C-alpha positions in Angstrom: 46.8 -44.8 20.8 44.2 -45.6 23.5 46.4 -48.3 24.9 49.3 -45.9 25.0 47.3 -43.3 26.9 46.1 -45.9 29.3 49.6 -47.1 30.1 50.8 -43.5 30.4 47.9 -42.7 32.8 48.6 -45.7 35.0 52.3 -44.8 35.2 51.5 -41.2 36.1 48.9 -42.3 38.7 51.4 -44.6 40.3 53.8 -41.6 40.5 51.1 -39.6 42.2 50.5 -42.4 44.8 54.3 -42.5 45.5 54.4 -38.7 46.0 51.4 -38.9 48.4 53.1 -41.6 50.4 56.3 -39.7 50.5 54.6 -36.6 52.0 52.7 -38.6 54.7 49.3 -38.8 53.0 49.1 -42.6 53.4 45.4 -42.3 54.4 44.6 -41.1 50.9 46.4 -44.1 49.3 45.4 -46.9 51.8 41.7 -46.0 51.9 41.2 -45.7 48.1 41.8 -47.9 45.1 45.2 -46.1 44.7 46.6 -48.7 47.2 46.5 -51.3 44.3 49.1 -49.3 42.5 51.8 -49.4 45.2 54.3 -52.2 44.9 54.8 -54.7 47.7 58.5 -53.6 48.1 57.4 -50.0 48.4 54.8 -51.0 51.1 57.5 -52.8 53.1 59.9 -49.8 52.9 57.1 -47.5 54.0 56.3 -49.7 57.0 59.9 -50.1 58.0 60.7 -46.3 57.9 59.9 -44.8 61.2 61.8 -41.5 60.7 59.5 -39.1 58.7 60.9 -35.6 58.9 58.1 -34.5 56.5 55.8 -34.4 59.5 57.6 -31.4 60.8 55.6 -29.4 58.3 51.8 -28.9 58.5 49.3 -30.9 56.5 48.6 -27.8 54.4 52.3 -27.2 53.6 52.7 -30.8 52.6 49.7 -30.5 50.2 51.5 -27.5 48.6 54.8 -29.4 48.3 52.9 -32.3 46.5 51.3 -29.8 44.1 54.7 -28.3 43.3 56.2 -31.7 42.6 53.3 -32.8 40.3 53.9 -29.9 37.9 52.4 -26.9 36.1 48.8 -28.2 35.5 48.4 -29.1 39.2 49.9 -25.8 40.2 47.3 -24.0 38.0 44.5 -26.1 39.5 45.7 -25.1 43.0 46.0 -21.4 42.0 42.4 -21.6 40.7 41.2 -23.2 43.9 43.0 -20.5 45.9 40.1 -18.3 44.8 37.4 -20.7 46.0 37.0 -20.1 49.8 33.6 -22.0 49.6 35.5 -25.2 48.9 38.8 -25.1 50.9 39.8 -24.0 54.4 41.7 -20.7 54.7 44.9 -22.3 55.8 45.1 -24.4 52.6 44.2 -21.3 50.5 47.1 -19.4 52.1 49.5 -22.2 51.1 48.1 -22.3 47.5 48.7 -18.6 47.1 52.4 -19.2 47.6 52.6 -21.3 44.5 54.5 -19.9 41.5 54.7 -21.3 38.0 58.4 -20.6 37.5 59.0 -22.2 34.1 62.2 -21.5 32.0 61.7 -20.1 28.5 61.7 -22.5 25.5 64.2 -21.9 22.6 63.5 -18.9 20.3 63.9 -21.2 17.3 60.8 -23.1 18.4 58.9 -19.9 18.9 59.8 -18.8 15.4 58.6 -22.1 14.0 55.3 -21.9 15.8 54.7 -18.4 14.5 55.5 -19.4 10.9 53.4 -22.5 11.1 50.4 -20.7 12.6 50.5 -17.8 10.1 51.6 -19.9 7.2 54.3 -17.5 6.1 57.9 -16.6 7.1 58.4 -14.6 10.3 60.2 -11.8 8.3 57.1 -11.2 6.3 55.1 -10.5 9.5 57.6 -8.6 11.7 60.2 -6.1 10.7 62.0 -6.9 14.0 61.6 -9.7 16.5 63.4 -9.8 19.8 65.0 -13.2 20.5 65.0 -12.7 24.2 61.6 -13.2 25.8 60.3 -10.6 28.3 58.3 -13.1 30.2 57.8 -16.9 30.5 55.0 -19.0 32.1 53.7 -22.5 32.0 51.4 -21.9 29.1 53.5 -19.7 26.9 56.1 -16.8 26.7 56.2 -13.3 25.4 58.5 -11.6 22.9 58.7 -8.0 21.8 58.5 -7.2 18.0 57.8 -4.5 15.5 55.4 -4.7 12.5 56.4 -3.5 9.0 53.9 -0.6 9.5 56.0 0.6 12.4 53.8 -0.4 15.4 55.5 -2.0 18.4 53.8 -5.2 19.6 54.2 -8.0 22.0 53.8 -11.6 20.7 52.4 -14.2 23.1 53.4 -17.8 21.9 52.0 -21.0 23.3 54.6 -23.4 24.7 55.3 -26.4 22.3 53.3 -29.5 23.3 51.6 -27.8 26.2 48.1 -28.6 24.9 48.9 -32.4 24.8 50.5 -32.2 28.3 47.5 -30.3 29.8 45.0 -32.7 28.2 47.0 -35.7 29.6 47.0 -34.1 33.0 43.3 -33.4 32.8 42.6 -37.0 32.0 44.7 -37.9 35.0 42.8 -35.6 37.2 39.5 -37.1 36.2 40.9 -40.6 36.9 42.3 -39.5 40.3 38.9 -38.0 41.3 37.2 -41.3 40.3 39.6 -43.2 42.5 39.6 -40.9 45.5 36.1 -39.3 45.2 34.8 -41.0 48.3 37.8 -39.9 50.4 37.5 -36.3 49.1 33.8 -36.1 49.9 34.5 -37.4 53.4 37.0 -34.6 53.8 34.3 -32.0 53.0 34.8 -31.5 49.3 31.2 -32.4 48.2 31.6 -32.0 44.5 35.2 -32.9 43.4 34.1 -33.9 39.9 32.4 -30.5 39.3 35.6 -28.7 40.4 37.7 -30.6 37.9 35.1 -30.0 35.2 35.2 -26.2 35.9 39.0 -26.3 35.9 39.0 -28.1 32.5 36.7 -25.5 31.0 39.0 -22.7 32.3 42.2 -24.4 31.0 40.6 -25.1 27.6 39.8 -21.4 27.4 43.3 -20.4 28.5 44.8 -22.6 25.8 42.9 -20.7 23.2 44.4 -17.2 22.8 41.4 -16.0 20.8 39.4 -16.0 24.0 41.8 -13.4 25.5 41.7 -11.3 22.3 37.8 -11.3 22.5 38.0 -10.2 26.2 40.3 -7.3 25.3 38.1 -6.2 22.5 35.0 -6.3 24.7 36.7 -4.2 27.4 38.0 -1.7 24.8 34.4 -1.2 23.6 33.1 -0.7 27.2 35.8 2.0 27.9 36.1 3.6 24.5 35.0 7.0 25.8 37.3 7.0 28.9 40.4 9.2 28.9 42.0 7.9 32.1 42.0 4.2 31.1 43.4 2.3 28.1 43.4 -1.4 27.0 46.0 -2.4 24.3 44.7 -3.4 20.9 44.9 -7.0 19.9 45.8 -7.7 16.2 43.2 -10.4 15.4 44.4 -10.8 11.8 47.8 -11.9 13.2 46.5 -14.0 16.0 45.4 -17.6 16.3 44.7 -20.1 19.1 48.4 -20.4 19.7 49.8 -16.9 19.1 48.5 -13.5 20.2 49.8 -10.2 18.9 49.0 -7.2 21.0 49.9 -3.5 20.9 53.0 -2.7 23.1 52.3 -0.1 25.7 55.1 1.8 27.4 54.6 2.6 31.1 55.7 1.9 34.6 54.3 -0.4 37.3 51.5 1.3 39.2 53.5 0.8 42.4 56.6 2.6 41.1 56.1 5.7 43.3 59.4 7.4 42.4 58.7 7.2 38.6 55.2 8.6 39.1 56.6 11.5 41.0 59.3 12.0 38.4 56.5 12.4 35.7 54.8 14.9 37.9 51.9 12.6 38.8 50.2 12.4 42.1 50.3 8.8 43.5 47.1 9.4 45.5 45.2 10.4 42.4 46.5 7.4 40.5 45.4 5.1 43.3 41.9 6.7 43.4 41.6 6.5 39.6 42.6 2.8 39.6 40.0 1.9 42.2 37.3 3.9 40.5 38.0 2.1 37.2 37.9 -1.3 38.8 34.7 -0.7 40.7 33.1 0.6 37.4 34.0 -2.8 35.9 32.3 -4.7 38.7 29.2 -2.6 39.5 28.4 -1.0 36.2 29.5 -3.5 33.5 29.7 -6.7 35.5 32.8 -7.6 33.4 36.2 -7.2 35.0 39.9 -7.9 34.8 40.4 -10.6 37.5 44.2 -10.4 38.1 45.1 -6.7 38.8 48.5 -7.4 40.4 51.1 -4.5 40.0 52.7 -6.2 37.0 49.5 -6.1 35.1 48.6 -2.5 35.9 50.8 0.1 34.1 50.7 3.9 34.2 51.6 6.1 31.2 53.5 9.4 31.6 50.2 11.3 31.1 48.6 9.4 34.0 46.5 7.0 31.9 46.1 3.6 33.5 46.7 0.5 31.3 45.6 -3.1 32.0 47.4 -6.0 30.4 47.1 -9.8 30.4 43.4 -10.6 30.0 43.9 -14.3 30.5 41.7 -14.2 33.6 38.4 -12.2 33.5 35.3 -12.5 35.6 31.6 -11.9 34.8 28.5 -11.1 37.0 24.9 -11.2 35.8 22.7 -8.3 36.6 21.0 -10.2 39.5 24.4 -11.3 40.9 25.7 -7.7 40.7 22.7 -6.5 42.7 23.0 -9.2 45.3 26.8 -8.7 45.7 26.2 -4.9 46.2 23.4 -5.7 48.7 25.8 -7.7 50.9 28.0 -4.5 51.2 25.0 -2.2 51.7 23.6 -4.5 54.4 27.0 -4.4 56.2 27.2 -0.6 55.9 23.7 -0.3 57.4 24.6 -2.9 60.1 21.6 -5.0 58.9 22.5 -8.7 59.3 19.2 -9.9 57.9 19.7 -7.9 54.7 23.2 -9.4 54.4 21.7 -12.9 54.8 19.0 -12.4 52.2 21.4 -11.0 49.7 23.9 -13.9 50.3 21.1 -16.3 49.6 20.2 -14.4 46.4 23.9 -14.5 45.4 24.3 -18.2 46.0 23.8 -20.6 43.1 22.4 -23.1 45.6 22.2 -22.8 49.4 20.8 -25.1 52.0 21.2 -23.2 55.3 19.7 -25.4 58.0 19.5 -22.6 60.6 19.0 -19.1 59.2 19.0 -17.6 62.7 22.6 -18.9 63.3 23.6 -17.6 59.8 22.2 -14.1 60.6 23.9 -14.2 64.1 27.3 -15.0 62.5 26.8 -12.1 60.0 25.8 -9.9 63.0 29.0 -10.7 64.8 31.0 -9.9 61.6 29.2 -6.5 61.4 29.9 -5.8 65.1 33.6 -6.6 64.6 34.0 -4.1 61.8 31.5 -1.5 63.1 33.7 -0.9 66.1 36.8 -0.2 64.0 38.0 3.2 62.9 38.0 3.8 59.2 41.9 3.7 59.2 41.8 0.3 60.9 39.4 -1.4 58.5 41.0 -3.8 56.1 39.6 -5.4 53.0 41.8 -8.4 53.6 40.3 -9.0 57.0 36.8 -8.6 55.7 37.4 -10.9 52.7 38.8 -13.6 55.1 35.7 -13.2 57.3 33.2 -13.4 54.5 35.0 -16.4 52.9 35.1 -18.1 56.3 31.3 -17.8 56.6 30.8 -19.0 53.0 33.0 -22.1 53.7 31.3 -22.7 57.1 27.8 -22.8 55.6 28.8 -24.4 52.3 27.3 -21.6 50.2 27.8 -22.2 46.5 28.4 -18.7 45.2 29.6 -17.7 41.7 33.4 -18.0 41.3 33.5 -14.4 40.2 32.7 -13.3 43.8 36.0 -14.7 45.0 37.8 -13.2 42.1 36.4 -9.8 43.1 37.3 -10.2 46.8 40.8 -11.3 45.8 41.2 -8.4 43.4 39.9 -5.9 46.0 42.5 -7.1 48.4 45.3 -6.7 45.8 44.0 -3.2 44.9 44.0 -2.3 48.6 47.6 -3.3 48.8 48.5 -1.2 45.8 46.5 1.7 47.1 48.3 1.7 50.5 51.6 1.9 48.7 50.5 5.0 46.9 48.0 6.6 49.3 48.7 6.7 53.1 44.9 7.3 53.8 43.6 4.8 51.2 40.5 2.9 52.3 38.7 0.5 50.1 35.3 0.9 51.9 35.2 4.6 51.2 35.2 3.8 47.4 32.8 0.8 47.6 30.0 2.6 49.6 28.9 5.1 46.9 28.9 2.4 44.2 26.7 0.3 46.5 24.2 3.1 46.8 24.3 3.8 43.1 23.6 0.1 42.4 20.6 0.2 44.9 19.2 3.2 43.0 19.7 1.4 39.7 18.0 -1.8 41.0 14.8 0.1 42.0 14.8 2.5 39.1 11.6 2.7 37.0 13.6 1.4 33.9 14.8 -1.7 35.8 11.5 -2.4 37.4 9.8 -2.2 34.0 12.5 -4.5 32.6 11.9 -7.1 35.4 8.2 -6.8 34.8 8.6 -7.4 31.1 10.8 -10.5 31.8 8.3 -11.8 34.4 5.4 -11.2 31.9 7.3 -13.0 29.2 7.9 -16.0 31.5 4.2 -16.1 32.5 3.0 -15.9 28.9 5.3 -18.8 28.0 3.8 -20.8 30.9 0.2 -20.0 29.8 1.1 -21.1 26.2 2.5 -24.5 27.2 0.1 -25.2 30.1 -2.8 -26.5 28.0 -0.5 -28.9 26.1 1.1 -30.1 29.4 -2.3 -30.7 30.9 -3.6 -32.5 27.8 -0.6 -34.9 28.0 -1.2 -35.6 31.7 -4.9 -36.3 31.2 -4.1 -38.6 28.2 -1.8 -40.6 30.4 -4.4 -40.7 33.2 -7.1 -42.0 30.9 -4.7 -44.7 29.5 -3.5 -45.7 33.0 0.1 -44.8 32.1 0.6 -42.1 34.7 3.2 -43.1 37.3 3.9 -41.2 40.5 7.2 -41.7 42.1 7.4 -41.1 45.8 10.8 -40.9 47.4 11.1 -40.8 51.2 14.3 -39.6 52.6 15.6 -39.9 56.2 13.6 -43.0 57.0 16.3 -45.6 56.1 17.7 -45.8 59.6 14.2 -46.1 61.1 13.1 -48.8 58.8 16.4 -50.7 59.4 15.8 -50.6 63.2 12.2 -51.7 62.7 13.4 -54.6 60.6 15.8 -55.6 63.3 13.1 -55.4 66.0 10.7 -57.6 64.1 13.4 -60.1 63.4 14.4 -60.3 67.0 10.8 -60.6 68.2 10.2 -63.5 65.8 13.3 -65.3 67.0 12.4 -64.7 70.7 8.9 -66.2 70.1 10.5 -69.2 68.4 12.8 -69.6 71.3 9.9 -69.5 73.8 7.9 -71.9 71.7 10.7 -74.5 71.5 11.4 -74.2 75.2 7.7 -74.8 76.0 7.7 -77.8 73.7 10.8 -79.2 75.4 9.1 -78.8 78.8 5.9 -80.4 77.6 7.8 -83.3 75.9 8.9 -84.4 79.4 5.2 -85.1 80.2 4.5 -87.2 77.2 4.0 -91.0 77.1 6.2 -92.5 74.4 6.3 -96.0 72.8 9.1 -98.3 73.8 10.9 -97.5 70.5 11.6 -93.8 71.7 15.3 -93.5 72.4 16.4 -91.8 75.7 19.7 -90.0 76.6 20.6 -89.4 80.2 17.1 -90.1 81.2 15.4 -87.6 78.8 13.7 -88.3 75.5 15.7 -87.5 72.4 12.9 -85.2 71.2 13.5 -83.1 74.3 17.2 -82.8 73.5 16.3 -81.8 69.9 14.0 -79.0 71.2 16.7 -77.7 73.6 19.3 -77.7 70.8 17.0 -75.7 68.5 16.4 -73.2 71.4 20.1 -72.8 71.9 20.7 -72.2 68.2 18.0 -69.5 68.2 19.5 -67.9 71.3 22.9 -67.8 69.6 21.3 -66.1 66.6 19.8 -63.5 68.9 23.1 -62.7 70.7 25.3 -62.8 67.6 26.3 -59.3 66.3 24.4 -58.2 63.2 27.5 -57.7 61.0 28.7 -61.2 61.8 25.3 -62.7 60.8 25.4 -60.8 57.4 28.8 -62.2 56.7 
């Protein structure tokens, strides 16, 4: 089995190398171990071919074309990376957002077999009716409508046959590609390619387990159980497994269906405001939000209730991340670049900003750009692009949920402008920011933070005597080792080593030349051989001097070789 997987991986990697060459990315292949997988005949054809129309497209477009050709797993990776403006330039993100996983449905007979195998009983015992025509199809699975024997209408999400094995194979391939091209990717500015693939693997593993989506729906239902304007469909956990998910069917229209809303007597403006209010509640109150609110996933019932479907992608913020994220918007509203910078650093998982003044100055310019705009001219899309540009420029490692929020706010702004001519995202965000600020400095939260700090301090005091005792024991036994690592001195030490070496060689040259000169004054016995009137010992001294001079003038790389 291992041998079979290895052969399969090699074949697939060779295909990847061929695709890269075909789209003009010969630098990726020729400067990495991938070059060993390209046949000699293919190399010759590549060298002989001078006409490459693929270069009529931009580099970013060609990357998208490569992703599309490599298949669904790579498309999903690119779609995930389209939310990571801290890793990729905006031009590449724009291309990745064009990617669509258009996958034809698989036969209904296979869908029925999967349901019966997963539930260990005939399909007719589970459903009174089952629609053979799927209402949706994607790379991971497809959806059919059905009706239970108890009368409830449901939708059944069924995982595509063999998709787990296919995804796992592609993930192994991605790990191997990163191993082979890691140096190249890091030189291009992607500092942690292995971490990106690891995070994607965790995301895909969760997506392949439908019980994760069911848990997310149940959690959201619990948070909003007392809301009358918002509804989440009920998952049927007793009929669901890792490969099938049965969910309550909800009837409604897309939120952007203006004519239908008006036909039901609903105000599109009120619907847009309700939708934004619900979403901001998810972010700033609960820190748990639906991360893909495109119009197809947001429905409206005839009574005006909003319904969210498809919880395959959700995001989470910790309390501290929630406060820091709100602080960025509050700092912008107050035109306080320093406050924005401080909250950005609080938000970042790790940030090494070499020049905080330059960082604050860039944020100040962003504030100036938006402060001069009229409320009607302000755009969440423009702000998101500017913020993501600064994050990318300074290589801030912020939580992935932040990019999901920015993306979702842009989508919601687009929905809002379809329904509401005067819709402005900032007008909705500002009061939530102020509310978060009050919550952050409320007596209850300060007391909670004090209790947490006290608990941490108490834990430190409890372990400190034990740690000190262990250190003193090692000192008394002479076992304590201190490791000192100096960074940034490598180049200096190398230059010092070169200087010392050249000085020694120069002194040797001077010494041998002096010896050659003095040898001319010597009185030698008759046995001493002469050449061209000079003693042989003088010629030897001159030869050694010439050899040392050659060593001094020879390039350092040539000497190492």
